[in-house]
N, CA, C and O atoms as a GROMACS GRO file, in nm:
protein
  424
    1UNK      N    1   0.086  -0.116   0.000
    1UNK     CA    2   0.000   0.000   0.000
    1UNK      C    3   0.091   0.122   0.000
    1UNK      O    4   0.187   0.128   0.076
    2UNK      N    5   0.061   0.217  -0.083
    2UNK     CA    6   0.144   0.335  -0.098
    2UNK      C    7   0.063   0.458  -0.063
    2UNK      O    8  -0.038   0.487  -0.127
    3UNK      N    9   0.105   0.531   0.038
    3UNK     CA   10   0.031   0.651   0.073
    3UNK      C   11   0.083   0.768  -0.010
    3UNK      O   12   0.199   0.771  -0.050
    4UNK      N   13  -0.004   0.863  -0.034
    4UNK     CA   14   0.032   0.978  -0.113
    4UNK      C   15   0.078   1.092  -0.023
    4UNK      O   16   0.034   1.103   0.091
    5UNK      N   17   0.165   1.176  -0.074
    5UNK     CA   18   0.220   1.286   0.005
    5UNK      C   19   0.124   1.404   0.012
    5UNK      O   20   0.029   1.414  -0.066
    6UNK      N   21   0.150   1.492   0.106
    6UNK     CA   22   0.081   1.621   0.121
    6UNK      C   23  -0.068   1.608   0.150
    6UNK      O   24  -0.148   1.686   0.097
    7UNK      N   25  -0.105   1.512   0.232
    7UNK     CA   26  -0.242   1.504   0.280
    7UNK      C   27  -0.344   1.448   0.183
    7UNK      O   28  -0.463   1.450   0.212
    8UNK      N   29  -0.302   1.398   0.069
    8UNK     CA   30  -0.397   1.337  -0.024
    8UNK      C   31  -0.442   1.203   0.030
    8UNK      O   32  -0.369   1.139   0.107
    9UNK      N   33  -0.560   1.160  -0.008
    9UNK     CA   34  -0.615   1.035   0.046
    9UNK      C   35  -0.544   0.914  -0.014
    9UNK      O   36  -0.488   0.919  -0.124
   10UNK      N   37  -0.548   0.804   0.061
   10UNK     CA   38  -0.492   0.678   0.014
   10UNK      C   39  -0.596   0.615  -0.078
   10UNK      O   40  -0.713   0.606  -0.041
   11UNK      N   41  -0.556   0.572  -0.196
   11UNK     CA   42  -0.652   0.521  -0.294
   11UNK      C   43  -0.690   0.376  -0.270
   11UNK      O   44  -0.796   0.334  -0.317
   12UNK      N   45  -0.608   0.299  -0.200
   12UNK     CA   46  -0.641   0.160  -0.169
   12UNK      C   47  -0.582   0.125  -0.032
   12UNK      O   48  -0.470   0.165   0.001
   13UNK      N   49  -0.659   0.050   0.045
   13UNK     CA   50  -0.605   0.001   0.172
   13UNK      C   51  -0.673  -0.130   0.208
   13UNK      O   52  -0.790  -0.153   0.178
   14UNK      N   53  -0.597  -0.215   0.274
   14UNK     CA   54  -0.651  -0.339   0.328
   14UNK      C   55  -0.706  -0.304   0.465
   14UNK      O   56  -0.630  -0.269   0.555
   15UNK      N   57  -0.838  -0.314   0.480
   15UNK     CA   58  -0.904  -0.272   0.603
   15UNK      C   59  -0.907  -0.380   0.710
   15UNK      O   60  -0.895  -0.350   0.829
   16UNK      N   61  -0.923  -0.507   0.668
   16UNK     CA   62  -0.935  -0.615   0.766
   16UNK      C   63  -0.900  -0.747   0.698
   16UNK      O   64  -0.928  -0.768   0.580
   17UNK      N   65  -0.837  -0.834   0.775
   17UNK     CA   66  -0.807  -0.970   0.728
   17UNK      C   67  -0.873  -1.064   0.827
   17UNK      O   68  -0.841  -1.062   0.946
   18UNK      N   69  -0.965  -1.148   0.778
   18UNK     CA   70  -1.042  -1.237   0.865
   18UNK      C   71  -1.009  -1.383   0.829
   18UNK      O   72  -0.939  -1.407   0.731
   19UNK      N   73  -1.060  -1.478   0.906
   19UNK     CA   74  -1.041  -1.619   0.869
   19UNK      C   75  -1.114  -1.656   0.739
   19UNK      O   76  -1.091  -1.764   0.685
   20UNK      N   77  -1.202  -1.569   0.690
   20UNK     CA   78  -1.282  -1.599   0.572
   20UNK      C   79  -1.241  -1.522   0.447
   20UNK      O   80  -1.280  -1.559   0.336
   21UNK      N   81  -1.162  -1.417   0.463
   21UNK     CA   82  -1.120  -1.337   0.349
   21UNK      C   83  -1.065  -1.203   0.393
   21UNK      O   84  -1.037  -1.181   0.511
   22UNK      N   85  -1.050  -1.114   0.297
   22UNK     CA   86  -0.996  -0.981   0.327
   22UNK      C   87  -1.093  -0.872   0.281
   22UNK      O   88  -1.166  -0.888   0.182
   23UNK      N   89  -1.092  -0.762   0.354
   23UNK     CA   90  -1.170  -0.644   0.320
   23UNK      C   91  -1.074  -0.539   0.268
   23UNK      O   92  -0.975  -0.505   0.334
   24UNK      N   93  -1.102  -0.486   0.148
   24UNK     CA   94  -1.020  -0.378   0.096
   24UNK      C   95  -1.110  -0.258   0.066
   24UNK      O   96  -1.228  -0.271   0.036
   25UNK      N   97  -1.049  -0.141   0.075
   25UNK     CA   98  -1.118  -0.015   0.049
   25UNK      C   99  -1.051   0.049  -0.072
   25UNK      O  100  -0.932   0.081  -0.068
   26UNK      N  101  -1.129   0.067  -0.180
   26UNK     CA  102  -1.075   0.121  -0.305
   26UNK      C  103  -1.172   0.226  -0.358
   26UNK      O  104  -1.291   0.200  -0.372
   27UNK      N  105  -1.120   0.344  -0.386
   27UNK     CA  106  -1.200   0.452  -0.447
   27UNK      C  107  -1.334   0.470  -0.376
   27UNK      O  108  -1.439   0.468  -0.440
   28UNK      N  109  -1.329   0.489  -0.246
   28UNK     CA  110  -1.449   0.517  -0.166
   28UNK      C  111  -1.547   0.400  -0.158
   28UNK      O  112  -1.662   0.420  -0.118
   29UNK      N  113  -1.505   0.278  -0.194
   29UNK     CA  114  -1.590   0.160  -0.185
   29UNK      C  115  -1.515   0.050  -0.111
   29UNK      O  116  -1.392   0.039  -0.119
   30UNK      N  117  -1.592  -0.031  -0.039
   30UNK     CA  118  -1.533  -0.144   0.033
   30UNK      C  119  -1.571  -0.274  -0.036
   30UNK      O  120  -1.686  -0.291  -0.078
   31UNK      N  121  -1.475  -0.366  -0.048
   31UNK     CA  122  -1.497  -0.495  -0.113
   31UNK      C  123  -1.450  -0.606  -0.021
   31UNK      O  124  -1.350  -0.592   0.050
   32UNK      N  125  -1.522  -0.719  -0.024
   32UNK     CA  126  -1.481  -0.838   0.050
   32UNK      C  127  -1.433  -0.941  -0.050
   32UNK      O  128  -1.506  -0.977  -0.143
   33UNK      N  129  -1.311  -0.988  -0.032
   33UNK     CA  130  -1.253  -1.091  -0.118
   33UNK      C  131  -1.243  -1.218  -0.035
   33UNK      O  132  -1.151  -1.235   0.044
   34UNK      N  133  -1.339  -1.308  -0.055
   34UNK     CA  134  -1.339  -1.432   0.023
   34UNK      C  135  -1.228  -1.524  -0.026
   34UNK      O  136  -1.190  -1.520  -0.144
   35UNK      N  137  -1.176  -1.606   0.065
   35UNK     CA  138  -1.073  -1.702   0.026
   35UNK      C  139  -1.131  -1.808  -0.068
   35UNK      O  140  -1.057  -1.869  -0.146
   36UNK      N  141  -1.262  -1.830  -0.060
   36UNK     CA  142  -1.325  -1.925  -0.150
   36UNK      C  143  -1.317  -1.876  -0.294
   36UNK      O  144  -1.287  -1.953  -0.385
   37UNK      N  145  -1.344  -1.748  -0.314
   37UNK     CA  146  -1.340  -1.690  -0.448
   37UNK      C  147  -1.201  -1.642  -0.490
   37UNK      O  148  -1.171  -1.637  -0.609
   38UNK      N  149  -1.118  -1.609  -0.394
   38UNK     CA  150  -0.983  -1.560  -0.420
   38UNK      C  151  -0.884  -1.640  -0.336
   38UNK      O  152  -0.827  -1.587  -0.240
   39UNK      N  153  -0.863  -1.768  -0.370
   39UNK     CA  154  -0.784  -1.857  -0.285
   39UNK      C  155  -0.636  -1.820  -0.274
   39UNK      O  156  -0.568  -1.865  -0.182
   40UNK      N  157  -0.585  -1.739  -0.366
   40UNK     CA  158  -0.443  -1.705  -0.363
   40UNK      C  159  -0.407  -1.614  -0.246
   40UNK      O  160  -0.289  -1.591  -0.222
   41UNK      N  161  -0.505  -1.560  -0.174
   41UNK     CA  162  -0.476  -1.478  -0.056
   41UNK      C  163  -0.468  -1.560   0.073
   41UNK      O  164  -0.411  -1.516   0.173
   42UNK      N  165  -0.525  -1.680   0.070
   42UNK     CA  166  -0.527  -1.763   0.190
   42UNK      C  167  -0.385  -1.809   0.223
   42UNK      O  168  -0.306  -1.840   0.133
   43UNK      N  169  -0.354  -1.814   0.349
   43UNK     CA  170  -0.223  -1.861   0.399
   43UNK      C  171  -0.107  -1.772   0.358
   43UNK      O  172   0.008  -1.816   0.358
   44UNK      N  173  -0.134  -1.647   0.324
   44UNK     CA  174  -0.027  -1.553   0.291
   44UNK      C  175   0.007  -1.468   0.414
   44UNK      O  176  -0.072  -1.462   0.509
   45UNK      N  177   0.121  -1.406   0.413
   45UNK     CA  178   0.160  -1.321   0.526
   45UNK      C  179   0.081  -1.190   0.523
   45UNK      O  180   0.033  -1.147   0.419
   46UNK      N  181   0.070  -1.129   0.639
   46UNK     CA  182   0.002  -0.999   0.649
   46UNK      C  183   0.069  -0.896   0.559
   46UNK      O  184   0.002  -0.822   0.487
   47UNK      N  185   0.201  -0.893   0.563
   47UNK     CA  186   0.273  -0.795   0.482
   47UNK      C  187   0.248  -0.812   0.334
   47UNK      O  188   0.234  -0.714   0.261
   48UNK      N  189   0.243  -0.936   0.287
   48UNK     CA  190   0.223  -0.957   0.143
   48UNK      C  191   0.081  -0.920   0.100
   48UNK      O  192   0.062  -0.873  -0.012
   49UNK      N  193  -0.018  -0.938   0.187
   49UNK     CA  194  -0.155  -0.899   0.154
   49UNK      C  195  -0.170  -0.747   0.161
   49UNK      O  196  -0.240  -0.687   0.079
   50UNK      N  197  -0.105  -0.685   0.259
   50UNK     CA  198  -0.117  -0.541   0.275
   50UNK      C  199  -0.037  -0.462   0.172
   50UNK      O  200  -0.061  -0.343   0.152
   51UNK      N  201   0.057  -0.527   0.107
   51UNK     CA  202   0.138  -0.461   0.005
   51UNK      C  203   0.063  -0.464  -0.128
   51UNK      O  204   0.092  -0.546  -0.215
   52UNK      N  205  -0.033  -0.374  -0.141
   52UNK     CA  206  -0.115  -0.366  -0.262
   52UNK      C  207  -0.097  -0.229  -0.325
   52UNK      O  208  -0.087  -0.128  -0.255
   53UNK      N  209  -0.093  -0.227  -0.457
   53UNK     CA  210  -0.079  -0.102  -0.531
   53UNK      C  211  -0.202  -0.080  -0.617
   53UNK      O  212  -0.261  -0.175  -0.670
   54UNK      N  213  -0.241   0.046  -0.630
   54UNK     CA  214  -0.354   0.083  -0.715
   54UNK      C  215  -0.298   0.156  -0.836
   54UNK      O  216  -0.246   0.267  -0.826
   55UNK      N  217  -0.310   0.091  -0.953
   55UNK     CA  218  -0.248   0.143  -1.074
   55UNK      C  219  -0.352   0.184  -1.178
   55UNK      O  220  -0.453   0.117  -1.196
   56UNK      N  221  -0.327   0.293  -1.243
   56UNK     CA  222  -0.406   0.340  -1.357
   56UNK      C  223  -0.554   0.366  -1.324
   56UNK      O  224  -0.635   0.379  -1.416
   57UNK      N  225  -0.589   0.375  -1.198
   57UNK     CA  226  -0.726   0.407  -1.160
   57UNK      C  227  -0.824   0.291  -1.166
   57UNK      O  228  -0.943   0.310  -1.139
   58UNK      N  229  -0.778   0.170  -1.200
   58UNK     CA  230  -0.870   0.056  -1.208
   58UNK      C  231  -0.803  -0.079  -1.180
   58UNK      O  232  -0.870  -0.182  -1.182
   59UNK      N  233  -0.675  -0.081  -1.154
   59UNK     CA  234  -0.598  -0.204  -1.147
   59UNK      C  235  -0.532  -0.219  -1.009
   59UNK      O  236  -0.458  -0.131  -0.964
   60UNK      N  237  -0.561  -0.332  -0.941
   60UNK     CA  238  -0.498  -0.364  -0.814
   60UNK      C  239  -0.387  -0.465  -0.838
   60UNK      O  240  -0.405  -0.561  -0.912
   61UNK      N  241  -0.273  -0.443  -0.774
   61UNK     CA  242  -0.160  -0.533  -0.793
   61UNK      C  243  -0.092  -0.561  -0.660
   61UNK      O  244  -0.056  -0.469  -0.586
   62UNK      N  245  -0.076  -0.690  -0.630
   62UNK     CA  246  -0.005  -0.737  -0.512
   62UNK      C  247   0.129  -0.792  -0.560
   62UNK      O  248   0.136  -0.908  -0.600
   63UNK      N  249   0.236  -0.712  -0.557
   63UNK     CA  250   0.365  -0.756  -0.613
   63UNK      C  251   0.425  -0.878  -0.542
   63UNK      O  252   0.488  -0.962  -0.608
   64UNK      N  253   0.408  -0.889  -0.412
   64UNK     CA  254   0.464  -1.003  -0.340
   64UNK      C  255   0.395  -1.134  -0.376
   64UNK      O  256   0.454  -1.241  -0.364
   65UNK      N  257   0.269  -1.126  -0.420
   65UNK     CA  258   0.191  -1.245  -0.452
   65UNK      C  259   0.176  -1.266  -0.602
   65UNK      O  260   0.128  -1.370  -0.646
   66UNK      N  261   0.218  -1.166  -0.681
   66UNK     CA  262   0.200  -1.166  -0.826
   66UNK      C  263   0.053  -1.186  -0.863
   66UNK      O  264   0.019  -1.268  -0.948
   67UNK      N  265  -0.034  -1.108  -0.796
   67UNK     CA  266  -0.178  -1.113  -0.819
   67UNK      C  267  -0.222  -0.979  -0.878
   67UNK      O  268  -0.186  -0.873  -0.827
   68UNK      N  269  -0.299  -0.985  -0.984
   68UNK     CA  270  -0.356  -0.868  -1.051
   68UNK      C  271  -0.508  -0.881  -1.052
   68UNK      O  272  -0.561  -0.986  -1.088
   69UNK      N  273  -0.577  -0.776  -1.014
   69UNK     CA  274  -0.723  -0.772  -1.024
   69UNK      C  275  -0.764  -0.634  -1.072
   69UNK      O  276  -0.705  -0.533  -1.033
   70UNK      N  277  -0.864  -0.630  -1.156
   70UNK     CA  278  -0.923  -0.502  -1.194
   70UNK      C  279  -1.044  -0.478  -1.106
   70UNK      O  280  -1.105  -0.573  -1.057
   71UNK      N  281  -1.080  -0.353  -1.086
   71UNK     CA  282  -1.197  -0.318  -1.006
   71UNK      C  283  -1.321  -0.387  -1.062
   71UNK      O  284  -1.408  -0.429  -0.986
   72UNK      N  285  -1.329  -0.398  -1.194
   72UNK     CA  286  -1.445  -0.463  -1.256
   72UNK      C  287  -1.456  -0.610  -1.213
   72UNK      O  288  -1.567  -0.663  -1.205
   73UNK      N  289  -1.342  -0.676  -1.186
   73UNK     CA  290  -1.347  -0.813  -1.134
   73UNK      C  291  -1.422  -0.819  -1.002
   73UNK      O  292  -1.496  -0.914  -0.976
   74UNK      N  293  -1.405  -0.718  -0.919
   74UNK     CA  294  -1.468  -0.715  -0.787
   74UNK      C  295  -1.614  -0.675  -0.797
   74UNK      O  296  -1.698  -0.726  -0.722
   75UNK      N  297  -1.645  -0.584  -0.888
   75UNK     CA  298  -1.783  -0.536  -0.902
   75UNK      C  299  -1.871  -0.630  -0.984
   75UNK      O  300  -1.992  -0.634  -0.963
   76UNK      N  301  -1.813  -0.707  -1.074
   76UNK     CA  302  -1.888  -0.798  -1.161
   76UNK      C  303  -1.819  -0.935  -1.168
   76UNK      O  304  -1.771  -0.973  -1.274
   77UNK      N  305  -1.814  -1.007  -1.057
   77UNK     CA  306  -1.739  -1.134  -1.056
   77UNK      C  307  -1.794  -1.239  -1.151
   77UNK      O  308  -1.720  -1.327  -1.195
   78UNK      N  309  -1.922  -1.231  -1.184
   78UNK     CA  310  -1.981  -1.330  -1.275
   78UNK      C  311  -1.920  -1.322  -1.416
   78UNK      O  312  -1.927  -1.418  -1.492
   79UNK      N  313  -1.863  -1.208  -1.450
   79UNK     CA  314  -1.800  -1.191  -1.581
   79UNK      C  315  -1.660  -1.254  -1.587
   79UNK      O  316  -1.604  -1.270  -1.695
   80UNK      N  317  -1.606  -1.289  -1.470
   80UNK     CA  318  -1.468  -1.337  -1.464
   80UNK      C  319  -1.458  -1.467  -1.385
   80UNK      O  320  -1.419  -1.465  -1.268
   81UNK      N  321  -1.494  -1.579  -1.446
   81UNK     CA  322  -1.481  -1.705  -1.373
   81UNK      C  323  -1.334  -1.731  -1.340
   81UNK      O  324  -1.245  -1.705  -1.420
   82UNK      N  325  -1.311  -1.784  -1.221
   82UNK     CA  326  -1.174  -1.803  -1.174
   82UNK      C  327  -1.122  -1.943  -1.203
   82UNK      O  328  -1.041  -1.996  -1.127
   83UNK      N  329  -1.167  -2.003  -1.312
   83UNK     CA  330  -1.122  -2.137  -1.348
   83UNK      C  331  -1.022  -2.128  -1.463
   83UNK      O  332  -1.042  -2.052  -1.558
   84UNK      N  333  -0.917  -2.204  -1.452
   84UNK     CA  334  -0.818  -2.208  -1.557
   84UNK      C  335  -0.872  -2.285  -1.676
   84UNK      O  336  -0.927  -2.394  -1.660
   85UNK      N  337  -0.858  -2.231  -1.794
   85UNK     CA  338  -0.904  -2.299  -1.914
   85UNK      C  339  -0.822  -2.425  -1.940
   85UNK      O  340  -0.874  -2.523  -1.991
   86UNK      N  341  -0.695  -2.422  -1.905
   86UNK     CA  342  -0.609  -2.538  -1.924
   86UNK      C  343  -0.657  -2.653  -1.836
   86UNK      O  344  -0.668  -2.767  -1.883
   87UNK      N  345  -0.685  -2.626  -1.710
   87UNK     CA  346  -0.733  -2.730  -1.618
   87UNK      C  347  -0.867  -2.783  -1.665
   87UNK      O  348  -0.890  -2.904  -1.660
   88UNK      N  349  -0.957  -2.697  -1.709
   88UNK     CA  350  -1.088  -2.741  -1.757
   88UNK      C  351  -1.073  -2.832  -1.880
   88UNK      O  352  -1.144  -2.932  -1.892
   89UNK      N  353  -0.981  -2.799  -1.971
   89UNK     CA  354  -0.958  -2.883  -2.088
   89UNK      C  355  -0.906  -3.020  -2.046
   89UNK      O  356  -0.948  -3.122  -2.102
   90UNK      N  357  -0.816  -3.023  -1.948
   90UNK     CA  358  -0.762  -3.150  -1.901
   90UNK      C  359  -0.872  -3.236  -1.840
   90UNK      O  360  -0.876  -3.357  -1.862
   91UNK      N  361  -0.960  -3.174  -1.762
   91UNK     CA  362  -1.070  -3.248  -1.700
   91UNK      C  363  -1.162  -3.306  -1.808
   91UNK      O  364  -1.202  -3.423  -1.799
   92UNK      N  365  -1.194  -3.227  -1.909
   92UNK     CA  366  -1.281  -3.275  -2.016
   92UNK      C  367  -1.215  -3.390  -2.091
   92UNK      O  368  -1.281  -3.488  -2.126
   93UNK      N  369  -1.085  -3.378  -2.115
   93UNK     CA  370  -1.012  -3.482  -2.185
   93UNK      C  371  -1.014  -3.612  -2.105
   93UNK      O  372  -1.035  -3.719  -2.162
   94UNK      N  373  -0.992  -3.603  -1.975
   94UNK     CA  374  -0.991  -3.722  -1.891
   94UNK      C  375  -1.128  -3.787  -1.882
   94UNK      O  376  -1.138  -3.910  -1.883
   95UNK      N  377  -1.234  -3.707  -1.872
   95UNK     CA  378  -1.368  -3.764  -1.856
   95UNK      C  379  -1.426  -3.812  -1.988
   95UNK      O  380  -1.522  -3.889  -1.989
   96UNK      N  381  -1.370  -3.766  -2.101
   96UNK     CA  382  -1.425  -3.807  -2.229
   96UNK      C  383  -1.376  -3.947  -2.270
   96UNK      O  384  -1.438  -4.011  -2.355
   97UNK      N  385  -1.269  -3.993  -2.210
   97UNK     CA  386  -1.217  -4.125  -2.241
   97UNK      C  387  -1.280  -4.229  -2.149
   97UNK      O  388  -1.307  -4.201  -2.032
   98UNK      N  389  -1.302  -4.347  -2.202
   98UNK     CA  390  -1.360  -4.455  -2.124
   98UNK      C  391  -1.260  -4.502  -2.019
   98UNK      O  392  -1.142  -4.522  -2.050
   99UNK      N  393  -1.306  -4.519  -1.898
   99UNK     CA  394  -1.219  -4.568  -1.792
   99UNK      C  395  -1.242  -4.715  -1.763
   99UNK      O  396  -1.169  -4.776  -1.685
  100UNK      N  397  -1.345  -4.774  -1.826
  100UNK     CA  398  -1.375  -4.914  -1.802
  100UNK      C  399  -1.292  -5.006  -1.890
  100UNK      O  400  -1.230  -4.962  -1.987
  101UNK      N  401  -1.292  -5.135  -1.856
  101UNK     CA  402  -1.219  -5.232  -1.936
  101UNK      C  403  -1.304  -5.276  -2.055
  101UNK      O  404  -1.427  -5.278  -2.048
  102UNK      N  405  -1.238  -5.309  -2.161
  102UNK     CA  406  -1.311  -5.357  -2.278
  102UNK      C  407  -1.350  -5.503  -2.255
  102UNK      O  408  -1.275  -5.580  -2.196
  103UNK      N  409  -1.465  -5.536  -2.300
  103UNK     CA  410  -1.512  -5.673  -2.290
  103UNK      C  411  -1.500  -5.736  -2.428
  103UNK      O  412  -1.550  -5.683  -2.527
  104UNK      N  413  -1.436  -5.848  -2.433
  104UNK     CA  414  -1.412  -5.914  -2.562
  104UNK      C  415  -1.544  -5.960  -2.620
  104UNK      O  416  -1.633  -6.004  -2.547
  105UNK      N  417  -1.556  -5.950  -2.752
  105UNK     CA  418  -1.677  -5.997  -2.819
  105UNK      C  419  -1.684  -6.149  -2.815
  105UNK      O  420  -1.582  -6.216  -2.830
  106UNK      N  421  -1.802  -6.202  -2.795
  106UNK     CA  422  -1.816  -6.348  -2.786
  106UNK      C  423  -1.857  -6.407  -2.916
  106UNK      O  424  -1.874  -6.529  -2.926
   0.00000   0.00000   0.00000
């Protein structure tokens, strides 16, 4: 988190870290990032979660965690499913193949 000089307001801050997720305050709005929806924050150090930067007026970046989120991700999570396309393809590939044994024709 980077504070601005000369009395200007802080544009992003981590307000609270709970056993269920983190609360952040960005551009006069508060957001809850649950560990269920944002698992990369779980089991991280306080310093790494609190070290967040607000870039370009819409982009949150946690350099210690290499996590990037846009404000739109927080406001419209349904538009941004958190599933890897590579993992989904692997799952489809595995389930599309028969796992049973072949039975010889009689």
